[in-house]
N, C-alpha and C positions, 0 to 999 in steps of 0.2 A: 496392836496385833490385828492382823487381817487373816481371813481364812476363806478358802474356796472348797466346797464340799461336792464330791461326785457320788451319786447314789443310784444303785440299780435295785428295783423292787419287783416282787412277784406277788400276785394276789389271786386266789381261787375263792370259791364260795365259803370254804371253812378255814383255809390256811393262808398265811401271809409271811413273807420273808424279805429281807433286804440286806445289802452290803453297802456300807458307806466308807469312803476314803477321803480324808481331808488333806489339802495342801496349805501349810501354814507359812506366814510371813510375819516375823516378829522383830520389832525394834524397841529397845528399852531395857530396863533392869532385868537381870536373870540370875538364877542361882546355879552355879556350876560346881562340879566335883573336881577337886585338884588333889594330886598326889605329891607328898613331900619326897623329893628325889633322894634325900639322905636317910630318912627313917622308913619310907614306904607307907606312912600313915595317910589315910584319906580324910579330907575335911571339906566342908562347904564354904564357898566364898561368894559374896555378892558381886556381880559384874554389872557395871553401869553402861548403858547405851550399847548393848551388844546386838548386832544384827545377825539373824539366823533365819533360814527358811528350809522347807523340805516337806516330805510326806509325814503326816502325823499317824496316830493310831487308828486302825480300821475297826469298825463296829459291825458285827453280824447279829441280826435280829430275827426272831421267829415268834409268831403268835397264832392262836387258834380261836375261832369264834365259838363261844360257849352258849350264846343265846341271841336270837334275833326274831324280830316281828316284821315280816315282809310287808304286811298290810300297812303298818304305821311307819315302816322304814327305820326301824331302830335296831341297833346291834351292840353287843358287848363282847369283848375279846380279852383273853389273858395271854401274856407272852413273856419272853425273856430275851435279853441282849447281852452279848459279851464283847468287851473291848480287848482287842488283841494288840500287844506291844510291837507294832510295826514301825513306829517312829524312831528317829535317830536319837538315842540317849545322849550321845556326845554333844549334840546341838541343843539339848534340853527340850526336845520335841516329844518326849515320851518318858513316862515313869519307869518303863521297863517291866511293868507288872500288868496282869489282866484284871479287869473289873467286871462284875456281873450285875445285871439289873433285872428286877422282876416288876412287871407293870400290868395294869388293867386300863383298857381304853374303850371308848364307845362313841357312838354318834346318833343323832336324831335328825331326820330330814323333814323339813316342812316346805313343800312345793320346791322352789328353786334354792332354798337356803339349807345349809348343812351345818349343824352345831356339833362340835367334837370336844372331847376332853380326855385327859390321861393323868393317871397317878401311879407312882412307882417308888421303889426303894433300891438304891445302888449300894452294893457291897464293894468297897474299895480294896484294891490290892496294895498292901503295904510294901515299902522298900526297906533296904538295910538301914537307911538313914531317917525315914519318915513314917510315922504311924498316922494314916489318914482316917478321917471320920467317915463312917457310913452315912448316907444322906437320903432324904426324901426329895422327890421332885413332882411337880404338877404342871400341866399345860392345858390351855383352852384355845379353841379356834373357831372361826366363822368363815364359811365358804359360800360364795354365790355363783350359781351356774348361769352364765349369761345366755348361752345357747348350747346346742349339742356338742360343740367343739371347744368352747372357751369358758373358763371360770376364773374367778379372782377371790382372794381371801386374805385374812390376817390372823394373827394369834399372839399369845403371850406365854412365856415359860419362866418358871422359877425352880431353882435347885439350891439346896442348902450348901454351905461352904464345906470344902473338904478338909480345911484346917481352921483351928480356932482364931488365928490371926488374919484370916482372909475374909473377903466379903462374900455374901451369898450371890449366886448367879441370877440375874434378872435380864430378860431380853424380850423384844417384840419383833415380829416379822410380818412381811407381806409376801404373797406368792401369786403366780399366774400359772394356770394349767391349760394345756392344749392337747386335745385328743387327735392323734395321728390316725393312720389307717388302723382299723380294729385288729388286735386288742391293745395297741400301744398308746401310751400317753407320755407327754413330755412336760415337766414342770420346772419352773424357775423361781427361786426364793432369795429374798434379801432379808438379812437378820441384823438388828442393831442392838448392841449391848447397852444396858442401862446401869451397869455396875462395873467396877474395875476388874471383876473376875471373869468378864466375858469379852470376847473380841469386839473392838470398836464397831466393826461391821464384818459380815461374812456373806458370801454368795453361795448358792446351792443349785445344782443341776441334777434333776432326777428323771430317769427313764424307767417307766413301769409297764408291766405286762399283766393284764387282768384276764383271767380265764373264767368264763361264766358256766 
């Protein structure tokens, strides 16, 4: 599975928000819903080597800074995100239900280095056929500011499995950030999955606006 993520973000001194929309390209086993044409009964069937692609589920996120130390460049924020079922259910690109996440995130800056971390809890939306597990997730990152316009970094992310018979999600990423004319910044990210529950690789493009 491969994914390309498009993200638009806004940041002020106290508030932050973003909208993410993925494009998915999946090749391999899938679980599809079929209807018996004689009885009308719905049942799940495993489909091997199915190819499907399209827009996945959008995610809207909002957070607020609750504490910051400008002198030491430290910040702590609380926020929430909701996954909207915008993906195509017939192609198995969406569960058709909304999920909501609550999280805390923070960062510490030392000269040109920025250390960041995030911890949260996701409440999964169950379907008619599947009872998903709610799950914890954590992430950590390191970012180096090369100069006033360019920066590079990397990170690691872990999320518990949504079903008992699935693997936990584990991935690493690297990213490059370039400041355009104030207050715009463009970022590019590559993500590699380290477990079967994550896309083999995904690309991300982010356009952000920061208001001081």
